[in-house]
N, C-alpha and C positions, 0 to 999 in steps of 0.2 A: 461262712464266707471265706473263700480262699485268700490268703495273704500272699501277694506277689513280691518277689525280690526285684531290685533295680533292673537287673538284666532281663527280667521276664516281662517287662512292660509291653512289648509287642504281642506276647502271648495273652496278656491280660486283656488287651483290646479285642482280639479275635474271640476269646472265650466270652467276653462281656457282650459282644454283638450277638453271639449265638444264644446267650441267655435272654437278651432283650427280645429277640424274635420269638422265643418260646413263651416269654411272659405275655407278649402281644397276642399270641395264639390262644393262651389260656383265657385272656380277657375277651377274645372274640372267636368263638368256636368256628365261624365261617372261614377264617383265615387258614391257609395251608402253607406252613413254612417248613415242613419236614425236609424238603430237598435242600433249601438254602441252609438250614441249621446243620444238616448232615455234612454239607460241603465245608462249612466253617469248622465243624468238629474235626474233619479230616485234615484241614489246613493247620489247626491247632496241634493235632497230634504230630504232624510232620515237623512243625516248628519246635515243639517240645523236644523231640528227638534230636534235632539239629543243635539246639541250645545246650543240651546236656551231653552231646557226643564227645566234647573235648573241653571240659571246664578248666579255666585257669585256676591256679592255687587260691587266689583271692575269692573267686566265685565259689569255690569249694568251702571256704571259710563262711561265706554267707549262707550256703545251704546247711552247713553243720550247725549254724546258730538259728536256723529257722524256728520261729516260735511254735509252729504246729508239728514239728518233728517229734516222734515218740520219745518220751523221757523214761527215766528209770522206773517210776511207778507204773507206767504202762507195760513195761516188760515184765515186771514182777507180777502184776495182776493177770497177765495173759499166759505166762510160761510156768509159773510156780503155783503150787497148791499148799494149803495148810500153812501159809506164811504167818509167822508169829514175830512181830517186830520187837527188837530190844532197844531200849531208850537209855541215854545217858552214859557218861564215862565214869560214874561212881566217884567223881571228884568235883566237878564244877557245874555242869548243866547238860542238857540234851541239845545237840546241834541238828536242826531240822534240814540242813543242807546235805546231811548224810543219812540215808535210811538203810537199814539192814536187819537181818534176823535169821531165824531158823525157818526152813521151808522144805518142800519136796519138789525135785525136778525129775520128771518122768518117774515119779514114785520113789526116787532115791533121796534120802535125807541129805541136805546140803546147808551151807551158810551162804547167803547172798548179801552183798554190800554194794551200794552205789551212791552216786551224787544225784540229787534231785533238784532241778531248777525251778519247778513250779510252772503252772499253766496260765495264770492270770495275775493281775497286779498284786492282789492280796497274797496269793500263795508264793509268788516270786519274792516278795519282801520277806515273808515268813521263812522261805528256804534260802534267803540271802543269795538268790540267783545262782545257786549251786556252788558258792564259794565257801568251803568248809573252814571252820575255826579249829583251834587245837583240840577242843572237846570232841569234834567230829572224828578226827583221826584217832583219838584215844578210844572212842567208841568202836571204831573199826579194829583197833588192836585187841580190844576186849573180845570182839566177835571172832577174830582169827585165832586167838588163844583158845577159845572154846572149841573151835573147829579142830584144832590140833589135838586137844585133849580127848575128843570123842571120835576122831578119825573121820571127820566130815569134809568132803570137797568144798572148796571156796570158789564162788563165782562173783566177780566184780564187774560192775557196769560203770564206765567212766564217762562223765559228761560235766566238765567244769572249766571255766575260763582260767582257773587257778585258785590256790588257797587264798583265803581272805587276808589282805595286808593291813588291816586296821590296827590301831594303837593297842586296843585291848587284847587282840589276838597275839600280838608280838609280846605283850607283857606276860601272857600266860604260856609262852613257849611254843610259838607256831613252828619254827624251824625244827626244834627238838621233837615235836610231835610227828612231823612229817618224816623225819629221819627214823624214828622208832617204828612207825608204820611200815616204812620201806624195809627196815631190818626184819620185822615180823614176817613180811611177805617172803623174804629170803630164807627164813629158817624153819617155817612150819613144815612138818613132814606129811602133808596131804596134798592132793592135786589142787592147783590154783590156776584158774583160767580167767582171762579178762577180755572184755569187749569194749572198745572205744565206740560209743554210740553217737557221739556228737563232737564236742570239743575235748581234747586232752591237753590241759594247760599246765605246763611246767611241773614242779615238784608235787603240786596238789594232785596231779594225775598219776605221777610215778608211784606215789605212796599206795595206790591201789593196783597199779598195772605191772608191778614187778612179779610177773607170773610165769608159769611154765609155758603157757601158750597165750599169745596176745593176738586178737583179731580186731580188725577195724572195718566199720562200714565204709562202703565205697566213697562216700562224700564226707566222711569225718576227717578231722585234722588232729594232729598230735605234735606239740612243739614246746620248745624251752621258754618261749615268750610269745605273746600275741603279736600279730603283724603290726598293729598300731604302736605297741610298746617298743618293738624292735626299730620301727621307723623313727620314733621319737628319740631313741638313743643314738642311732647311727647317722640320721640325717637331720635331727632336730626338727622333724616335720612329720606329724602323724598321718598327713595326707599321702605320704609315700608308702602306704601300707601294701599296695599292690606289688611294688618292687621288693618289699620285705617278705611278703608271702612267697614270692618266687625264690628268694635267697634261703629261706628257712627250710625248704624241702619238707614241708609239713603234711603233704598229702599221703593218703593210704598207699598209693602206688609207689611213691618215692621211698616211704618207710619200709615197704615190703622188700624193695630192692636192697635196702641197707640192712635188712635183717632185724629191724626193730619190731615190725609186725610180721607175724607168721602167716596170717590169712587175711584176705580181703573179701568182705561179704558184699555181693552184688545187691544194689538197691533197686527198687522199682523205678521205672522210667519217670524222670522228673523228681527223684529224691524220695526218701523214706516218708516224708509228710504227705505225698500224693497217694500212697497206699500203705497206711500204717499197719494193717493186719499182715500184709505180705512181708513187710520189713521185719516185724516182730517174729514172724514164723521163721524167716531166714536166720535171724540171730539164734533162735532156739535150736535150729538144726546144727548151726556151727558150734554152739556150746556142747551139744550132745556129741558131736564128732571129736571135739578137743578133749572132752572128758574120757571118751573111749580110748584115745591114744595113751592115756595116762593110767588107766584102771589097773594094769598089771604091775605097776612099778611100786616098790616099797618106799617107806619114808626117806631112807638115805639116798636112794636113787632119784627120788623127786627133788630133794634139796640139791643134789649134785647137778641134775639136769637144769635146774633153774639158775644156779650160779654160773654154769658154763654158758648158758644162753646170754647172760649179761656181760660176762667177760669177753665173749666173742663178738659182741655187738659192734657194728660199724665196720667189721672186716670185709663184709660183703658190699659190693657196689662202690668202693672207694675210687675206683678208676673212672666211674661213670661221670 
């Protein structure tokens, strides 16, 4: 059953009526509702296009968080073969909010790392809603070190509201682990490409996305803080999240103008959750293209390219 966002309520009514007509027709074979249902389908398609033609930043946040949106595991299952997960940081525990391991992408050996939010209540709790603890970032460091040692490209899939801010995480060195992961991204001499597939929240996302090439799905978001958190700080009112989303310039389109995102991946009409297979395939094509741009660069050139990208960041679009 499709889950509709707040701004999609008119669409839910039309699609619901079309489904009701078809259900009546299935119960009574003498009823002919094809013409009415087709007309409702056309009206729904037109409304869907209108709703998604020019989404506000806050609505993009809602789409980026849609529970039916493809998650890291979906991309790994569809795009990678011979995936062999690695668990644990060899120090404290295995963090299920971060998944990663060795795999093949288009038959090329790679290391893939990503945040996984989970798909139902049980898995979301197990995955801590994609909020990694220090051991998750240390697991990622371990994987990136292995990639550097064996000359394997690294692909990261970012989808997190931010690193977990709990007491235990802070006691185990959350900020240090994020900094070390970011440092490892900067210094490994292999191609590193990243895709923001949903939410890119603060340092928890930067720790995976300090890459040679960063792509964002069309309705994904990437920001230093959530709109609700920003509103609580600036206006002491979390309900001003719409104004905060505008001020943060967190959309893929804004970040592409600023040079934070190198590519914007077009999503299916109505968002990635409406055609998961097409969205996953588009991400796969983009990863292939980004790796292709880096394949002839040696380790020193890759490190220099990555450092220059982040030193130059923000110089584009400042006058906008």
